[in-house]
Backbone of each chain as ProteinMPNN parsed JSONL, in Angstrom:
{"seq_chain_A": "XXXXXXXXXXXXXXXXXXXXXXXXXXXXXXXXXXXXXXXXXXXXXXXXXXXXXXXXXXXXXXXXXXXXXXXXXXXXXXXXXXXXXXXXXXXXXXXXXXXXXXXXXXXXXXXXXXXXXXXXXXXXXXXXXXXXXXXXXXXXXX", "coords_chain_A": {"N_chain_A": [[-26.234, 33.982, 2.763], [-28.287, 35.397, 3.838], [-28.956, 37.05, 1.725], [-30.076, 35.124, -0.088], [-32.187, 34.428, 1.3], [-33.822, 36.707, 1.3], [-34.373, 36.785, -1.474], [-35.825, 34.528, -1.765], [-38.02, 35.108, -0.141], [-39.201, 37.145, -1.672], [-40.054, 35.697, -3.834], [-41.926, 34.012, -3.013], [-45.392, 33.596, -1.99], [-47.07, 32.392, -0.36], [-47.202, 31.77, 3.097], [-46.661, 29.264, 4.603], [-45.14, 27.632, 2.767], [-42.769, 29.096, 2.532], [-41.585, 28.753, 5.091], [-40.998, 26.076, 5.03], [-39.208, 25.881, 2.954], [-37.18, 27.404, 3.892], [-36.246, 25.902, 5.975], [-35.309, 23.625, 4.59], [-33.237, 24.685, 3.154], [-31.444, 25.079, 5.223], [-30.934, 22.561, 5.996], [-29.68, 21.556, 3.849], [-26.81, 21.6, 3.691], [-26.071, 19.916, 5.617], [-27.163, 17.32, 5.377], [-26.799, 14.03, 3.977], [-26.076, 13.557, 0.613], [-27.132, 11.404, -1.677], [-25.85, 10.007, -4.645], [-25.82, 9.15, -8.091], [-23.263, 6.907, -9.597], [-21.652, 8.358, -11.614], [-22.403, 10.982, -11.255], [-21.502, 11.349, -8.647], [-18.827, 11.183, -9.123], [-18.268, 13.567, -10.525], [-19.143, 15.462, -8.673], [-17.321, 15.002, -6.751], [-14.915, 15.709, -7.995], [-15.326, 18.394, -8.219], [-15.358, 19.072, -5.455], [-12.736, 18.636, -4.785], [-11.565, 20.692, -6.235], [-12.615, 22.925, -5.098], [-11.509, 22.835, -2.623], [-8.981, 23.501, -2.857], [-7.765, 25.875, -1.907], [-8.528, 25.988, 0.743], [-9.509, 23.843, 3.447], [-10.164, 20.329, 3.799], [-10.507, 17.272, 1.903], [-12.287, 14.333, 2.35], [-12.411, 10.966, 1.621], [-14.2, 8.085, 1.904], [-14.452, 4.576, 2.084], [-16.205, 1.622, 2.178], [-17.545, -1.655, 2.756], [-20.652, -2.89, 1.686], [-23.642, -4.548, 2.452], [-26.071, -4.399, 1.293], [-28.316, -4.011, 2.969], [-31.432, -2.773, 4.152], [-33.049, -2.58, 6.275], [-32.996, -2.642, 9.815], [-30.91, -5.014, 11.678], [-32.448, -7.749, 13.127], [-32.524, -8.756, 16.555], [-33.03, -11.32, 17.199], [-31.972, -14.054, 15.517], [-33.014, -14.667, 12.313], [-34.206, -17.475, 10.421], [-34.096, -17.44, 7.623], [-31.621, -16.678, 5.948], [-30.319, -14.838, 3.434], [-28.075, -15.047, 0.755], [-26.051, -12.25, 0.745], [-25.823, -9.547, -1.599], [-22.838, -8.012, -2.225], [-21.69, -4.723, -2.2], [-19.948, -1.532, -2.816], [-19.723, 1.257, -0.702], [-19.154, 4.596, -1.271], [-18.102, 7.51, 0.245], [-17.87, 11.015, 0.331], [-16.605, 14.063, 1.737], [-16.573, 17.523, 2.415], [-15.959, 19.832, 4.476], [-19.052, 20.575, 5.752], [-20.389, 19.449, 3.678], [-21.763, 16.641, 2.215], [-21.494, 13.771, 0.222], [-22.446, 10.708, -1.356], [-22.219, 7.388, -2.745], [-23.343, 4.251, -4.247], [-21.664, 1.502, -5.225], [-22.076, -1.169, -7.224], [-21.175, -4.597, -7.993], [-21.285, -5.17, -10.785], [-20.849, -2.564, -11.863], [-18.496, -1.928, -11.021], [-15.77, -2.033, -12.144], [-15.774, -0.077, -14.252], [-16.442, 2.187, -12.752], [-14.259, 2.264, -11.072], [-11.969, 2.749, -12.769], [-12.502, 5.303, -13.654], [-12.729, 6.62, -11.252], [-9.992, 6.214, -10.091], [-8.609, 7.724, -12.036], [-9.614, 10.227, -11.528], [-8.832, 10.729, -8.914], [-6.089, 10.701, -9.087], [-5.53, 12.866, -10.854], [-6.602, 14.983, -9.372], [-5.352, 14.998, -6.769], [-2.778, 16.415, -6.793], [-1.078, 17.993, -5.488], [1.035, 16.926, -4.119], [4.537, 16.304, -3.3], [7.062, 15.836, -5.608], [9.421, 13.287, -6.086], [12.835, 13.041, -6.822], [14.767, 11.153, -6.197], [16.349, 8.928, -7.227], [17.735, 9.976, -9.412], [19.24, 11.87, -8.2], [20.782, 10.359, -6.419], [22.42, 9.043, -8.227], [23.844, 10.987, -9.312], [25.105, 12.023, -7.096], [26.726, 9.877, -6.366], [28.226, 9.702, -8.592], [29.645, 12.083, -8.364], [30.988, 11.532, -6.001], [32.835, 9.449, -6.629], [34.421, 10.883, -8.399]], "CA_chain_A": [[-27.398, 33.303, 3.189], [-29.364, 36.529, 4.113], [-29.299, 37.395, 0.367], [-30.819, 34.059, -0.627], [-33.447, 34.446, 2.175], [-34.649, 37.698, 0.74], [-34.849, 36.452, -2.729], [-36.898, 33.488, -1.608], [-39.305, 35.723, 0.323], [-39.712, 37.896, -2.724], [-40.621, 34.849, -4.806], [-43.105, 33.254, -2.382], [-46.582, 34.413, -1.584], [-47.695, 31.578, 0.741], [-46.364, 31.752, 4.287], [-46.114, 27.971, 4.922], [-44.106, 27.221, 1.904], [-41.654, 29.883, 2.935], [-40.964, 28.235, 6.221], [-40.432, 24.77, 4.55], [-37.992, 26.143, 2.099], [-36.162, 27.963, 4.796], [-35.754, 24.729, 6.717], [-34.54, 22.764, 3.731], [-31.899, 25.282, 2.889], [-30.609, 24.889, 6.322], [-30.418, 21.128, 6.041], [-28.859, 21.208, 2.531], [-25.462, 21.31, 3.977], [-25.848, 18.844, 6.692], [-27.633, 15.983, 5.016], [-25.909, 13.171, 3.008], [-26.624, 13.502, -0.695], [-26.844, 10.132, -2.392], [-25.797, 10.262, -6.059], [-25.377, 8.09, -9.036], [-21.818, 6.821, -9.817], [-21.067, 9.363, -12.487], [-22.571, 12.233, -10.51], [-20.711, 11.38, -7.64], [-17.325, 11.501, -9.482], [-18.161, 14.99, -10.889], [-19.178, 16.207, -7.493], [-16.014, 14.739, -6.019], [-13.929, 16.579, -8.688], [-15.709, 19.895, -7.817], [-14.909, 19.245, -4.136], [-11.24, 18.755, -4.783], [-11.178, 22.041, -6.874], [-13.032, 23.86, -4.071], [-10.647, 22.592, -1.461], [-7.387, 23.891, -3.245], [-7.303, 26.885, -0.998], [-8.987, 25.805, 2.112], [-10.151, 22.7, 3.791], [-9.695, 19.0, 3.356], [-11.515, 16.446, 1.364], [-12.152, 13.052, 2.996], [-13.015, 9.924, 0.861], [-14.27, 6.944, 2.617], [-14.787, 3.402, 1.31], [-16.699, 0.662, 3.082], [-18.402, -2.727, 2.117], [-22.078, -2.731, 2.043], [-24.346, -5.808, 2.041], [-27.385, -3.99, 0.745], [-29.411, -4.062, 3.895], [-32.19, -1.588, 4.341], [-33.702, -2.743, 7.583], [-31.984, -2.939, 10.93], [-30.792, -6.462, 11.898], [-33.115, -7.972, 14.341], [-31.727, -9.391, 17.59], [-33.445, -12.716, 17.172], [-31.649, -14.392, 14.18], [-33.938, -15.367, 11.451], [-33.544, -18.622, 9.578], [-34.059, -17.083, 6.146], [-30.544, -15.816, 5.663], [-30.032, -14.892, 2.057], [-26.668, -14.664, 0.428], [-26.118, -10.858, 0.499], [-25.046, -8.964, -2.699], [-22.081, -6.972, -1.728], [-21.258, -3.573, -2.993], [-19.1, -0.599, -2.022], [-20.251, 2.628, -0.416], [-18.096, 5.588, -1.191], [-18.55, 8.728, 0.732], [-16.93, 12.105, 0.268], [-17.057, 15.105, 2.575], [-15.891, 18.612, 2.336], [-16.66, 20.795, 5.58], [-20.358, 19.922, 6.192], [-21.073, 18.973, 2.516], [-21.516, 15.298, 2.172], [-21.943, 13.152, -0.888], [-22.151, 9.305, -1.386], [-22.601, 6.593, -3.762], [-23.136, 2.86, -4.042], [-21.139, 0.817, -6.394], [-22.322, -2.656, -7.295], [-20.195, -5.396, -8.645], [-21.259, -4.951, -12.223], [-20.454, -1.319, -12.212], [-17.232, -1.546, -10.344], [-14.594, -1.679, -12.977], [-16.035, 1.153, -14.917], [-16.303, 3.242, -11.77], [-12.841, 2.26, -10.654], [-10.984, 3.44, -13.698], [-12.824, 6.809, -13.737], [-12.281, 7.01, -9.849], [-8.585, 6.313, -9.963], [-8.041, 8.832, -12.767], [-10.012, 11.438, -10.832], [-7.993, 10.735, -7.713], [-4.647, 11.09, -9.481], [-5.484, 14.212, -11.411], [-6.906, 16.052, -8.361], [-4.454, 15.054, -5.546], [-1.509, 16.678, -7.39], [-0.272, 18.861, -4.626], [1.979, 16.174, -3.358], [5.756, 16.554, -3.819], [7.605, 14.899, -6.684], [10.709, 12.898, -5.603], [13.792, 12.657, -7.903], [15.788, 10.492, -5.489], [17.199, 8.004, -7.943], [18.617, 10.739, -10.144], [20.107, 12.477, -7.255], [21.724, 9.386, -5.898], [23.489, 8.566, -9.23], [24.577, 12.175, -9.39], [26.042, 12.093, -5.91], [27.723, 8.709, -6.522], [29.233, 10.106, -9.584], [30.527, 13.125, -7.712], [31.858, 10.853, -4.928], [33.891, 8.685, -7.305], [35.334, 11.742, -8.988]], "C_chain_A": [[-28.487, 34.279, 3.296], [-29.887, 36.923, 2.71], [-30.409, 36.441, -0.163], [-32.261, 34.147, -0.057], [-34.4, 35.594, 1.6], [-35.194, 37.436, -0.526], [-35.922, 35.505, -2.691], [-38.255, 34.128, -1.053], [-39.93, 36.506, -0.625], [-40.486, 36.914, -3.626], [-41.843, 34.214, -4.238], [-44.212, 34.217, -2.037], [-47.117, 33.679, -0.345], [-46.672, 31.474, 1.889], [-45.849, 30.321, 4.672], [-45.079, 27.371, 4.125], [-42.841, 27.744, 2.242], [-41.018, 29.264, 4.056], [-40.324, 26.864, 5.835], [-39.153, 24.966, 3.847], [-36.826, 26.6, 2.934], [-35.551, 26.782, 5.579], [-34.81, 23.806, 5.88], [-33.236, 23.359, 3.34], [-30.887, 25.035, 4.096], [-30.023, 23.434, 6.384], [-29.604, 20.803, 4.884], [-27.472, 20.877, 2.812], [-25.071, 20.254, 4.923], [-26.275, 17.472, 6.285], [-26.777, 15.351, 4.034], [-26.683, 13.07, 1.707], [-26.236, 12.273, -1.401], [-26.839, 10.269, -3.832], [-25.559, 9.059, -6.904], [-23.84, 8.136, -9.207], [-21.182, 8.02, -10.453], [-21.209, 10.773, -11.769], [-21.803, 12.401, -9.369], [-19.256, 11.718, -7.97], [-17.261, 12.967, -9.899], [-18.215, 15.802, -9.702], [-17.899, 16.155, -6.764], [-14.913, 15.717, -6.651], [-14.159, 18.015, -8.208], [-15.195, 20.097, -6.326], [-13.476, 19.49, -3.965], [-10.955, 20.163, -5.274], [-11.431, 22.994, -5.844], [-12.09, 23.869, -2.962], [-9.244, 22.958, -1.675], [-6.809, 24.984, -2.344], [-7.479, 26.777, 0.398], [-9.666, 24.507, 2.352], [-9.535, 21.428, 3.268], [-10.845, 18.161, 2.92], [-11.251, 14.987, 1.832], [-13.009, 12.117, 2.033], [-13.083, 8.676, 1.642], [-14.849, 5.822, 1.87], [-15.149, 2.285, 2.387], [-17.536, -0.429, 2.226], [-19.709, -2.592, 2.608], [-22.837, -4.048, 1.573], [-25.7, -5.644, 1.65], [-28.55, -4.058, 1.745], [-30.121, -2.682, 4.045], [-32.97, -1.464, 5.588], [-32.664, -3.096, 8.62], [-32.012, -4.464, 11.162], [-31.472, -6.766, 13.205], [-32.275, -8.863, 15.259], [-31.844, -10.877, 17.488], [-33.012, -13.22, 15.694], [-32.643, -15.29, 13.405], [-33.374, -16.465, 10.644], [-33.368, -18.262, 8.207], [-32.969, -16.187, 5.872], [-30.144, -15.942, 4.111], [-28.509, -14.563, 1.849], [-26.621, -13.222, -0.009], [-25.319, -10.52, -0.867], [-24.238, -7.761, -2.286], [-21.815, -5.897, -2.746], [-20.449, -2.577, -2.09], [-19.86, 0.66, -1.821], [-19.085, 3.48, -0.408], [-18.716, 6.795, -0.705], [-17.55, 9.774, 0.563], [-17.463, 13.321, 1.133], [-16.038, 16.226, 2.445], [-16.517, 19.606, 3.318], [-17.977, 20.026, 5.956], [-21.075, 19.39, 4.949], [-20.652, 17.573, 2.294], [-22.196, 14.661, 0.936], [-21.593, 11.643, -0.78], [-22.734, 8.607, -2.492], [-22.482, 5.121, -3.481], [-22.715, 2.189, -5.279], [-21.349, -0.634, -6.346], [-21.317, -3.404, -8.091], [-20.135, -5.144, -10.092], [-20.658, -3.591, -12.677], [-19.073, -0.858, -11.69], [-16.1, -1.173, -11.207], [-14.679, -0.391, -13.744], [-15.753, 2.332, -13.93], [-14.907, 3.402, -11.245], [-11.818, 2.98, -11.537], [-11.255, 4.945, -13.635], [-12.347, 7.41, -12.22], [-10.816, 7.208, -9.697], [-8.022, 7.553, -10.842], [-8.432, 10.245, -12.137], [-9.183, 11.777, -9.637], [-6.64, 11.301, -8.081], [-4.562, 12.468, -10.108], [-5.71, 15.29, -10.343], [-5.908, 16.079, -7.179], [-2.998, 15.199, -6.106], [-0.641, 17.635, -6.593], [0.811, 18.227, -3.991], [3.361, 16.414, -4.114], [6.261, 15.506, -4.74], [9.04, 14.718, -6.31], [11.554, 12.662, -6.941], [15.024, 12.005, -7.169], [16.792, 9.772, -6.378], [18.22, 8.836, -8.802], [19.718, 11.408, -9.24], [21.168, 11.678, -6.652], [22.836, 9.188, -6.85], [24.347, 9.781, -9.352], [25.645, 12.221, -8.263], [27.039, 10.955, -5.859], [28.652, 9.081, -7.515], [30.224, 11.2, -9.059], [31.474, 12.539, -6.777], [33.049, 10.233, -5.618], [34.896, 9.706, -7.899], [36.133, 12.452, -7.872]], "O_chain_A": [[-29.593, 33.98, 2.845], [-31.089, 37.106, 2.52], [-31.478, 36.862, -0.604], [-33.286, 33.989, -0.72], [-35.608, 35.403, 1.461], [-36.352, 37.773, -0.777], [-36.869, 35.598, -3.471], [-39.369, 33.759, -1.424], [-41.151, 36.642, -0.544], [-41.529, 37.307, -4.149], [-42.756, 33.899, -5.001], [-44.027, 35.416, -1.83], [-47.565, 34.316, 0.608], [-45.499, 31.153, 1.701], [-44.68, 30.198, 5.038], [-44.206, 26.673, 4.641], [-41.856, 27.007, 2.272], [-39.789, 29.229, 3.999], [-39.22, 26.555, 6.285], [-38.149, 24.305, 4.11], [-35.67, 26.238, 2.714], [-34.337, 26.775, 5.782], [-33.771, 23.316, 6.323], [-32.234, 22.658, 3.203], [-29.687, 24.826, 3.918], [-28.876, 23.17, 6.745], [-28.864, 19.819, 4.92], [-26.948, 19.931, 2.224], [-23.935, 19.787, 5.007], [-25.757, 16.503, 6.84], [-26.069, 16.036, 3.296], [-27.806, 12.565, 1.682], [-25.057, 12.106, -1.711], [-27.893, 10.678, -4.319], [-25.115, 8.027, -6.4], [-23.196, 9.168, -9.014], [-20.273, 8.629, -9.89], [-20.278, 11.577, -11.713], [-21.421, 13.53, -9.059], [-18.564, 12.418, -7.23], [-16.233, 13.592, -9.637], [-17.461, 16.77, -9.6], [-17.435, 17.155, -6.216], [-14.155, 16.395, -5.957], [-13.22, 18.721, -7.842], [-14.67, 21.161, -5.997], [-13.013, 20.336, -3.2], [-10.079, 20.795, -4.684], [-10.591, 23.868, -5.629], [-11.889, 24.931, -2.373], [-8.393, 22.766, -0.807], [-5.614, 25.04, -2.054], [-6.743, 27.35, 1.201], [-10.398, 24.072, 1.462], [-8.596, 21.403, 2.472], [-11.965, 18.261, 3.421], [-10.132, 14.486, 1.718], [-14.147, 12.44, 1.694], [-12.022, 8.201, 2.048], [-15.718, 6.069, 1.034], [-14.423, 2.097, 3.364], [-18.107, -0.128, 1.178], [-19.947, -2.237, 3.762], [-22.655, -4.533, 0.456], [-26.473, -6.601, 1.646], [-29.698, -4.16, 1.314], [-29.496, -1.622, 4.06], [-33.488, -0.401, 5.931], [-31.641, -3.73, 8.36], [-33.013, -5.12, 10.877], [-31.169, -6.179, 14.244], [-31.426, -9.625, 14.797], [-30.87, -11.608, 17.67], [-33.664, -12.817, 14.73], [-33.011, -16.405, 13.775], [-32.219, -16.424, 10.221], [-32.446, -18.804, 7.598], [-33.214, -15.017, 5.578], [-29.714, -16.991, 3.629], [-27.842, -13.916, 2.656], [-27.128, -12.942, -1.095], [-24.308, -11.147, -1.18], [-24.761, -6.676, -2.032], [-21.729, -6.127, -3.952], [-20.298, -2.738, -0.879], [-20.588, 1.091, -2.715], [-18.114, 3.23, 0.307], [-19.8, 7.143, -1.174], [-16.366, 9.447, 0.649], [-18.674, 13.53, 1.207], [-14.832, 15.987, 2.373], [-17.554, 20.183, 2.99], [-17.903, 18.898, 6.443], [-22.211, 18.926, 5.056], [-19.467, 17.253, 2.19], [-23.347, 14.981, 0.639], [-20.569, 11.304, -0.186], [-23.645, 9.109, -3.151], [-21.686, 4.705, -2.639], [-23.38, 2.309, -6.309], [-20.814, -1.294, -5.455], [-20.617, -2.76, -8.871], [-19.051, -4.918, -10.629], [-20.043, -3.5, -13.739], [-18.593, 0.264, -11.852], [-15.509, -0.106, -11.039], [-13.679, 0.319, -13.855], [-14.999, 3.267, -14.2], [-14.429, 4.51, -11.003], [-10.942, 3.707, -11.068], [-10.325, 5.75, -13.571], [-11.721, 8.461, -12.076], [-10.39, 8.26, -9.221], [-7.117, 8.274, -10.421], [-7.702, 11.232, -12.22], [-8.867, 12.937, -9.372], [-6.134, 12.242, -7.469], [-3.576, 13.173, -9.892], [-5.104, 16.36, -10.387], [-5.662, 17.16, -6.644], [-2.146, 14.324, -5.95], [0.437, 18.022, -7.043], [1.557, 18.923, -3.302], [3.391, 16.675, -5.317], [5.873, 14.345, -4.614], [9.815, 15.669, -6.203], [11.058, 12.181, -7.959], [16.171, 12.296, -7.509], [17.993, 10.014, -6.261], [19.39, 8.469, -8.908], [20.907, 11.453, -9.555], [22.277, 12.141, -6.387], [24.009, 9.154, -6.478], [25.559, 9.616, -9.492], [26.841, 12.421, -8.472], [28.131, 11.128, -5.316], [29.843, 8.816, -7.351], [31.429, 11.18, -9.309], [32.635, 12.945, -6.711], [34.185, 10.481, -5.212], [36.097, 9.436, -7.908], [37.008, 13.268, -8.163]]}, "seq_chain_B": "XXXXXXXXXXXXXXXXXXXXXXXXXXXXXXXXXXXXXXXXXXXXXXXXXXXXXXXXXXXXXXXXXXXXXXXXXXXXXX", "coords_chain_B": {"N_chain_B": [[-1.498, 9.296, 17.07], [-1.787, 5.915, 15.651], [0.601, 5.956, 13.53], [1.949, 4.479, 10.732], [5.137, 3.806, 9.49], [6.191, 2.659, 7.111], [5.098, 1.93, 3.824], [4.525, -0.774, 2.961], [4.218, -2.135, 5.327], [1.927, -0.912, 6.273], [0.158, -1.747, 4.255], [0.238, -4.497, 4.565], [-0.767, -4.926, 7.216], [-3.257, -3.712, 7.021], [-4.629, -5.436, 5.171], [-4.642, -7.717, 6.562], [-6.296, -6.888, 8.757], [-8.672, -6.475, 7.311], [-9.38, -8.904, 6.315], [-10.016, -10.289, 8.617], [-12.458, -9.072, 9.475], [-14.464, -8.272, 7.216], [-16.862, -6.829, 7.042], [-16.79, -4.852, 8.797], [-14.65, -3.041, 8.678], [-13.385, 0.085, 7.566], [-12.13, 2.466, 5.096], [-10.414, 5.318, 4.981], [-9.499, 8.36, 3.31], [-7.732, 11.231, 3.585], [-7.394, 14.346, 2.117], [-5.422, 17.149, 1.961], [-4.923, 19.881, 0.214], [-3.616, 22.433, 0.555], [-1.689, 21.864, 2.517], [-0.43, 19.895, 1.244], [-0.601, 17.191, 1.777], [-1.498, 13.731, 2.44], [-3.545, 11.775, 4.236], [-3.962, 8.344, 5.169], [-6.403, 6.21, 6.489], [-7.213, 3.181, 8.121], [-9.512, 1.304, 9.727], [-11.172, -0.808, 12.089], [-12.787, 0.102, 14.055], [-11.637, -0.765, 16.385], [-9.016, -1.351, 16.153], [-6.708, 0.907, 14.726], [-5.083, 1.968, 11.837], [-2.797, 4.065, 10.452], [-1.492, 6.119, 7.729], [0.699, 8.439, 6.555], [1.356, 10.646, 3.851], [3.423, 12.679, 1.659], [4.231, 12.56, -0.814], [4.263, 12.208, -4.431], [4.73, 9.773, -5.597], [3.75, 7.803, -3.974], [1.09, 7.731, -4.582], [0.412, 6.042, -6.622], [0.835, 3.53, -5.561], [-1.088, 3.611, -3.667], [-3.446, 3.886, -5.075], [-3.334, 1.343, -6.332], [-3.681, -0.274, -4.116], [-6.227, 0.546, -3.272], [-7.861, -0.259, -5.363], [-7.578, -3.062, -5.28], [-8.719, -3.477, -2.811], [-11.43, -2.566, -3.229], [-12.19, -4.56, -5.144], [-12.045, -6.898, -3.537], [-14.057, -6.256, -1.742], [-16.388, -6.188, -3.203], [-16.645, -8.691, -4.18], [-17.883, -11.98, -3.466], [-16.445, -13.521, -1.802], [-15.159, -14.819, 1.372]], "CA_chain_B": [[-2.259, 8.09, 16.696], [-0.879, 4.911, 15.179], [1.03, 6.197, 12.259], [2.921, 3.533, 10.273], [6.18, 4.493, 8.729], [6.408, 2.191, 5.693], [3.842, 1.504, 3.098], [4.473, -2.174, 3.009], [3.736, -2.512, 6.704], [0.533, -0.452, 6.31], [-0.712, -2.539, 3.253], [0.019, -5.798, 5.209], [-1.646, -4.81, 8.311], [-4.615, -3.442, 6.51], [-5.147, -6.618, 4.535], [-4.933, -8.677, 7.743], [-7.489, -6.342, 9.429], [-9.812, -6.58, 6.55], [-9.802, -10.434, 6.272], [-10.562, -10.663, 9.911], [-13.731, -8.605, 9.628], [-14.647, -7.478, 6.097], [-18.039, -5.828, 6.992], [-16.709, -3.772, 9.875], [-13.62, -2.059, 8.48], [-13.627, 1.187, 6.596], [-11.045, 3.064, 4.726], [-10.578, 6.759, 4.615], [-8.372, 9.17, 2.703], [-8.044, 12.804, 3.837], [-6.456, 15.14, 1.303], [-5.285, 18.655, 2.158], [-4.114, 20.518, -0.925], [-2.62, 23.45, 1.108], [-0.487, 21.232, 3.242], [0.208, 18.94, 0.308], [-0.528, 15.929, 2.514], [-2.556, 12.71, 2.361], [-3.533, 10.714, 5.389], [-4.83, 7.306, 5.087], [-6.818, 5.511, 7.771], [-7.919, 1.907, 7.938], [-9.901, 0.949, 11.066], [-12.331, -1.559, 12.33], [-13.2, 0.748, 15.31], [-10.851, -1.238, 17.534], [-7.569, -1.143, 15.713], [-6.608, 1.895, 13.778], [-3.882, 2.034, 11.153], [-2.667, 5.324, 9.662], [-0.323, 6.267, 6.951], [0.721, 9.79, 6.034], [2.404, 10.87, 2.823], [3.475, 13.908, 1.015], [4.994, 12.345, -2.108], [3.553, 11.876, -5.462], [4.971, 8.439, -5.807], [2.788, 6.852, -3.13], [-0.273, 7.719, -5.24], [0.223, 4.857, -7.432], [0.577, 2.408, -4.663], [-2.395, 3.883, -2.934], [-4.435, 3.529, -6.175], [-3.456, -0.12, -6.54], [-4.248, -0.802, -2.97], [-7.693, 0.732, -3.308], [-8.443, -1.18, -6.436], [-7.545, -4.329, -4.658], [-9.665, -3.412, -1.715], [-12.757, -2.556, -3.805], [-12.483, -5.779, -5.728], [-12.424, -7.842, -2.372], [-15.311, -5.823, -1.075], [-17.554, -6.503, -3.984], [-16.717, -10.213, -4.549], [-18.547, -12.699, -2.328], [-15.516, -14.425, -0.964], [-14.963, -14.531, 2.774]], "C_chain_B": [[-1.167, 7.064, 16.004], [-0.417, 5.111, 13.743], [2.074, 5.252, 11.836], [3.764, 4.096, 9.316], [6.188, 4.113, 7.219], [5.082, 1.771, 5.079], [3.596, 0.044, 3.075], [3.699, -2.658, 4.34], [2.237, -2.128, 6.782], [-0.312, -1.39, 5.5], [-0.896, -3.958, 4.099], [-0.945, -5.887, 6.319], [-3.044, -4.586, 8.0], [-5.265, -4.634, 5.963], [-5.506, -7.646, 5.702], [-6.188, -8.246, 8.523], [-8.759, -6.594, 8.565], [-10.287, -7.985, 6.507], [-10.369, -10.842, 7.487], [-12.025, -10.224, 9.958], [-14.102, -7.672, 8.455], [-15.848, -6.549, 6.207], [-17.741, -4.742, 7.959], [-15.69, -2.723, 9.512], [-14.062, -1.029, 7.489], [-12.264, 1.787, 6.34], [-11.154, 4.504, 4.395], [-9.246, 7.369, 4.156], [-8.662, 10.549, 2.961], [-6.965, 13.472, 3.034], [-6.479, 16.635, 1.615], [-4.422, 19.227, 1.107], [-3.152, 21.62, -0.363], [-1.571, 22.975, 1.832], [0.196, 20.235, 2.308], [0.348, 17.568, 1.054], [-1.727, 15.044, 2.397], [-2.428, 11.798, 3.434], [-4.497, 9.642, 5.095], [-5.136, 6.572, 6.414], [-7.586, 4.197, 7.546], [-8.169, 1.438, 9.436], [-11.099, 0.026, 11.017], [-13.008, -1.163, 13.768], [-12.609, 0.1, 16.537], [-9.362, -0.95, 17.391], [-7.619, -0.058, 14.781], [-5.197, 2.012, 13.201], [-3.773, 3.348, 10.337], [-1.401, 5.422, 8.815], [-0.376, 7.616, 6.374], [1.808, 9.951, 4.946], [2.324, 12.318, 2.214], [4.065, 13.843, -0.402], [4.026, 11.781, -3.163], [3.64, 10.307, -5.794], [4.122, 7.472, -5.163], [1.42, 6.822, -3.784], [-0.565, 6.524, -5.973], [0.042, 3.504, -6.622], [-0.731, 2.434, -4.028], [-3.478, 3.424, -3.85], [-4.515, 2.071, -6.295], [-4.117, -0.765, -5.246], [-5.857, -0.609, -2.877], [-8.459, -0.1, -4.24], [-8.696, -2.566, -5.795], [-8.746, -4.363, -3.638], [-11.197, -3.442, -2.306], [-13.06, -3.836, -4.475], [-12.777, -6.906, -4.638], [-13.709, -7.527, -1.791], [-16.5, -6.373, -1.923], [-17.627, -7.942, -4.387], [-17.334, -10.809, -3.283], [-17.742, -13.634, -1.593], [-15.341, -13.84, 0.412], [-13.517, -14.397, 3.167]], "O_chain_B": [[0.025, 7.326, 15.845], [-0.974, 4.505, 12.827], [3.09, 5.18, 12.528], [3.323, 4.79, 8.4], [6.191, 4.921, 6.291], [4.135, 1.338, 5.736], [2.432, -0.344, 3.173], [2.741, -3.432, 4.342], [1.406, -2.891, 7.277], [-1.378, -1.81, 5.951], [-2.007, -4.459, 4.271], [-1.808, -6.763, 6.385], [-3.942, -5.169, 8.607], [-6.435, -4.855, 6.277], [-6.556, -8.289, 5.712], [-7.021, -9.07, 8.9], [-9.815, -6.902, 9.117], [-11.482, -8.244, 6.649], [-11.21, -11.74, 7.462], [-12.823, -11.004, 10.479], [-14.077, -6.451, 8.612], [-15.865, -5.534, 5.511], [-18.44, -3.729, 7.929], [-15.814, -1.589, 9.977], [-14.976, -1.235, 6.69], [-11.354, 1.682, 7.162], [-11.972, 4.867, 3.55], [-8.136, 6.985, 4.527], [-9.732, 11.043, 2.606], [-5.776, 13.216, 3.226], [-7.526, 17.274, 1.515], [-3.208, 19.028, 1.157], [-1.999, 21.7, -0.789], [-0.516, 23.61, 1.828], [1.308, 19.788, 2.59], [1.372, 16.899, 0.916], [-2.853, 15.525, 2.269], [-1.42, 11.114, 3.61], [-5.67, 9.887, 4.811], [-4.286, 6.363, 7.28], [-8.56, 4.193, 6.793], [-7.252, 1.224, 10.229], [-11.91, 0.047, 10.091], [-13.634, -1.96, 14.467], [-13.05, 0.395, 17.648], [-8.638, -0.45, 18.251], [-8.568, -0.041, 13.997], [-4.227, 2.139, 13.948], [-4.694, 3.645, 9.575], [-0.364, 4.86, 9.167], [-1.374, 7.972, 5.748], [2.946, 9.498, 5.07], [1.307, 13.009, 2.276], [4.344, 14.844, -1.062], [3.118, 11.007, -2.858], [2.658, 9.696, -6.218], [3.793, 6.425, -5.721], [0.655, 5.896, -3.517], [-1.688, 6.02, -5.957], [-0.719, 2.592, -6.947], [-1.406, 1.418, -3.864], [-4.347, 2.649, -3.451], [-5.618, 1.528, -6.36], [-4.967, -1.652, -5.328], [-6.612, -1.491, -2.468], [-9.555, -0.581, -3.952], [-9.797, -3.116, -5.778], [-9.623, -5.224, -3.697], [-12.036, -4.241, -1.889], [-14.221, -4.234, -4.386], [-13.659, -7.741, -4.838], [-14.432, -8.427, -1.365], [-17.46, -6.935, -1.395], [-18.656, -8.363, -4.916], [-17.304, -10.22, -2.202], [-18.246, -14.464, -0.835], [-15.361, -12.629, 0.632], [-13.214, -14.151, 4.335]]}, "name": "protein", "num_of_chains": 2, "seq": "XXXXXXXXXXXXXXXXXXXXXXXXXXXXXXXXXXXXXXXXXXXXXXXXXXXXXXXXXXXXXXXXXXXXXXXXXXXXXXXXXXXXXXXXXXXXXXXXXXXXXXXXXXXXXXXXXXXXXXXXXXXXXXXXXXXXXXXXXXXXXXXXXXXXXXXXXXXXXXXXXXXXXXXXXXXXXXXXXXXXXXXXXXXXXXXXXXXXXXXXXXXXXXXXXXXXXXXXXXXX"}
C-alpha cells in the first residue's frame, strides 16, 4: 500500500486530487462492485483461484424485485407487477462483487455459472463407496 | 448452528422456507479450498438451515438445487 502511495504522489501535482485518490483507494476494498454478468463470472473465477491457499469465497443468491427507492410506509395504490431478477453476490475477505441477472439472461448465466462453480470447487473429496462395497461384499462371500 | 445431516431434508426444508416468503430468503455458499469444505446456508432471518459437505458428489445435487432456486426466483409465480 505504501508503495502505491508513493507512486501516486509522484504522478500527481495537484494537492486536492491526491487526497481524493487516496480516499478512493481505501474504499476500493470495502465497497461493493456491481458488474455485468460475464464480468462477474470472470471475477468470481479469479476469487476462487486466489482463495486456494487462504480464505473462503462466499456466494449469495437472493430474489430482487427491481426496486430502487425505499418502500414507503403508507401503501400506495399504484402497485405494479414487479419484474423479478436474481442478485448474485460474491465476497472474498473484504473484496465484494455483485451482479443482477434478469429472466431473459438467466439460462445463459446459469450454464456458465454452474460450470464455473464445478470447475473451481474441486477441493472436495471424491467418494468411491459403491466400488468399495462391492469389493468388500465379494471378499465377505469368499 | 442448525446443521442438517441429510441433503434431502435440507432441500425439502429449504423449498418450504422459500415458498413461505420468497422475497425474504437468501441462499449462501461458503467454500474453503484449504479445508476442502462447502457450507450452504438458507435463511429468512428467522429460521436458518445449514448443510456442510466435503464430498464431490454433492456438487451435482447442489448445482441442481441452485438452478431450481434461480428459476423460481426469476419467474413471477408466488
